[in-house]
C-alpha positions as a Markdown table, in Angstrom:
| # | Residue | x | y | z |
|---|---|---|---|---|
| 1 | Met | -61.9 | -57.8 | -11.5 |
| 2 | Pro | -59.2 | -56.2 | -9.8 |
| 3 | Phe | -58.6 | -52.6 | -9.1 |
| 4 | Lys | -56.4 | -51.5 | -11.2 |
| 5 | Ile | -55.1 | -47.7 | -10.8 |
| 6 | Gln | -53.3 | -45.3 | -12.7 |
| 7 | Asn | -50.4 | -43.3 | -12.1 |
| 8 | Asp | -50.4 | -40.5 | -14.7 |
| 9 | Glu | -47.4 | -38.8 | -12.3 |
| 10 | Glu | -44.1 | -39.5 | -13.0 |
| 11 | Leu | -42.1 | -40.0 | -9.6 |
| 12 | Met | -40.4 | -36.3 | -8.4 |
| 13 | Thr | -36.4 | -37.8 | -9.3 |
| 14 | Gly | -35.5 | -34.1 | -8.5 |
| 15 | Ile | -34.3 | -32.2 | -5.4 |
| 16 | Asn | -35.9 | -28.8 | -4.7 |
| 17 | Val | -33.0 | -26.4 | -4.8 |
| 18 | Ala | -34.9 | -23.5 | -3.6 |
| 19 | Pro | -35.1 | -23.8 | -0.1 |
| 20 | Leu | -31.3 | -24.3 | 0.0 |
| 21 | Val | -30.3 | -21.1 | -1.6 |
| 22 | Asp | -32.9 | -19.1 | 0.5 |
| 23 | Val | -30.9 | -20.7 | 3.7 |
| 24 | Cys | -27.6 | -19.7 | 2.1 |
| 25 | Leu | -28.7 | -16.5 | 1.3 |
| 26 | Val | -29.9 | -16.1 | 5.2 |
| 27 | Leu | -26.8 | -17.3 | 6.1 |
| 28 | Val | -24.8 | -14.9 | 3.8 |
| 29 | Ile | -26.1 | -12.1 | 5.4 |
| 30 | Ile | -25.7 | -13.5 | 8.8 |
| 31 | Phe | -22.2 | -13.7 | 8.2 |
| 32 | Met | -21.5 | -10.2 | 6.5 |
| 33 | Val | -23.2 | -8.4 | 9.4 |
| 34 | Thr | -21.4 | -10.3 | 11.9 |
| 35 | Ala | -17.5 | -10.5 | 10.4 |
| 36 | Pro | -17.2 | -6.9 | 10.8 |
| 37 | Leu | -17.6 | -7.2 | 14.4 |
| 38 | Leu | -15.4 | -10.0 | 15.1 |
| 39 | Ser | -12.4 | -8.4 | 14.0 |
| 40 | Glu | -10.3 | -6.5 | 17.0 |
| 41 | Ala | -7.4 | -4.4 | 16.6 |
| 42 | Ala | -3.6 | -5.3 | 17.6 |
| 43 | Leu | -3.5 | -2.8 | 20.3 |
| 44 | Lys | -6.0 | -0.6 | 21.0 |
| 45 | Val | -5.3 | 3.4 | 20.9 |
| 46 | Asn | -7.0 | 6.3 | 20.6 |
| 47 | Leu | -7.0 | 7.8 | 17.4 |
| 48 | Pro | -7.3 | 12.1 | 17.2 |
| 49 | Thr | -10.4 | 13.0 | 15.5 |
| 50 | Ala | -10.9 | 14.8 | 12.4 |
| 51 | Lys | -13.5 | 15.4 | 9.6 |
| 52 | Thr | -12.7 | 12.9 | 7.0 |
| 53 | Gln | -13.7 | 10.8 | 4.5 |
| 54 | Glu | -14.5 | 6.8 | 5.3 |
| 55 | Gly | -11.5 | 5.0 | 3.5 |
| 56 | Glu | -12.0 | 2.1 | 0.7 |
| 57 | Glu | -11.4 | -1.5 | 2.4 |
| 58 | Lys | -9.2 | -3.2 | 0.5 |
| 59 | Gly | -5.8 | -4.8 | 0.4 |
| 60 | Lys | -3.5 | -3.0 | 3.1 |
| 61 | Val | -1.5 | -3.1 | 5.5 |
| 62 | Val | -2.4 | -1.7 | 9.2 |
| 63 | Val | 0.2 | 0.0 | 11.3 |
| 64 | Thr | -0.5 | 0.7 | 14.5 |
| 65 | Ile | 1.8 | 2.8 | 17.4 |
| 66 | Ser | 0.2 | 3.2 | 20.7 |
| 67 | Ala | 1.2 | 5.7 | 23.8 |
| 68 | Asp | 3.2 | 3.8 | 25.7 |
| 69 | Ser | 5.8 | 2.7 | 23.3 |
| 70 | Lys | 4.1 | -1.0 | 21.6 |
| 71 | Tyr | 4.1 | -1.3 | 18.2 |
| 72 | Ala | 2.2 | -3.8 | 15.2 |
| 73 | Val | 2.5 | -4.4 | 11.8 |
| 74 | Asn | -1.5 | -6.3 | 11.3 |
| 75 | Glu | -1.8 | -8.5 | 13.8 |
| 76 | Gln | 1.9 | -8.9 | 14.5 |
| 77 | Leu | 3.1 | -7.0 | 18.0 |
| 78 | Phe | 6.7 | -6.2 | 18.2 |
| 79 | Thr | 8.5 | -4.0 | 21.6 |
| 80 | Asp | 11.0 | -2.3 | 19.6 |
| 81 | Glu | 11.1 | 0.5 | 17.5 |
| 82 | Lys | 13.8 | -1.7 | 15.2 |
| 83 | Ser | 12.1 | -4.5 | 14.8 |
| 84 | Phe | 8.6 | -2.6 | 13.8 |
| 85 | Leu | 10.1 | -0.5 | 11.0 |
| 86 | Ala | 11.9 | -4.2 | 9.9 |
| 87 | Gly | 8.0 | -5.5 | 10.3 |
| 88 | Ile | 6.8 | -2.7 | 7.8 |
| 89 | Asp | 9.5 | -3.2 | 5.4 |
| 90 | Lys | 8.7 | -6.9 | 5.7 |
| 91 | Ala | 4.8 | -6.5 | 5.1 |
| 92 | Leu | 4.8 | -4.7 | 2.4 |
| 93 | Lys | 8.0 | -6.5 | 0.8 |
| 94 | Glu | 6.3 | -10.0 | 0.8 |
| 95 | Gly | 2.2 | -9.4 | 0.5 |
| 96 | Asp | 0.8 | -7.4 | -2.6 |
| 97 | Ala | -1.0 | -4.9 | 0.0 |
| 98 | Arg | 1.0 | -1.2 | -1.4 |
| 99 | Leu | -1.9 | 0.6 | 0.9 |
| 100 | Val | -0.7 | 1.7 | 4.4 |
| 101 | Val | -2.8 | 2.3 | 7.2 |
| 102 | Ile | -1.2 | 4.2 | 10.1 |
| 103 | Lys | -3.2 | 4.2 | 13.7 |
| 104 | Ala | -1.2 | 5.9 | 15.8 |
| 105 | Asp | -2.4 | 6.8 | 19.0 |
| 106 | Glu | -3.0 | 10.7 | 20.3 |
| 107 | Gln | -0.7 | 11.0 | 22.7 |
| 108 | Ala | 2.5 | 8.6 | 20.2 |
| 109 | Phe | 5.6 | 10.1 | 19.9 |
| 110 | Tyr | 5.8 | 11.9 | 16.0 |
| 111 | Gly | 8.7 | 10.7 | 15.5 |
| 112 | Thr | 8.0 | 7.1 | 15.6 |
| 113 | Leu | 4.9 | 8.3 | 13.6 |
| 114 | Thr | 7.3 | 10.0 | 10.8 |
| 115 | Asp | 9.8 | 7.2 | 11.2 |
| 116 | Ala | 6.5 | 4.8 | 10.2 |
| 117 | Met | 6.0 | 7.2 | 7.4 |
| 118 | Gln | 8.9 | 7.4 | 5.5 |
| 119 | Arg | 9.6 | 3.7 | 6.0 |
| 120 | Ala | 6.6 | 2.2 | 4.1 |
| 121 | Lys | 6.9 | 5.0 | 1.4 |
| 122 | Glu | 10.8 | 3.4 | 1.2 |
| 123 | Ser | 9.7 | -0.5 | 1.1 |
| 124 | Gly | 6.8 | 0.5 | -1.8 |
| 125 | Ala | 3.8 | 2.3 | -0.5 |
| 126 | Ala | 1.6 | 3.5 | -3.0 |
| 127 | Gly | 0.0 | 5.4 | -0.4 |
| 128 | Ile | -0.7 | 6.4 | 3.8 |
| 129 | Thr | -3.5 | 7.0 | 5.2 |
| 130 | Ile | -3.3 | 8.5 | 8.9 |
| 131 | Ala | -6.8 | 6.8 | 10.6 |
| 132 | Thr | -9.0 | 9.2 | 13.0 |
| 133 | Glu | -12.2 | 9.0 | 14.6 |
| 134 | Gln | -14.8 | 11.5 | 12.9 |
| 135 | Lys | -15.4 | 14.4 | 14.6 |
| 136 | Lys | -18.8 | 14.6 | 16.5 |
| 137 | Lys | -21.1 | 17.1 | 14.6 |
């Protein structure tokens, strides 16, 4: 009489997704930690120091003014003030961001800063913020 092996267990037809979820969560954490390190400013500027609160990270237009009369709106570089101001106008009217963050070098011309603020307000900015460095305690 031949042996008949009884297999009471059913075949496993499903996929165990727990390890997949674990790997995905680890990848999300890695991306969240490294993403801020990868974003670089269009121009390198020395911000003035002030005692401030951290701003919210939401839809915004970043305006950069360097000491050597170079300008940027978000990542687009400009060499003259007229096209720079037109770039602010374009970024606010074509995009959905209404917050303007101005990163001006502490040695930048004051007149250019006020012109940028005025153009942003005329173009529909809901708020204007001037970026500063935190004071060392």
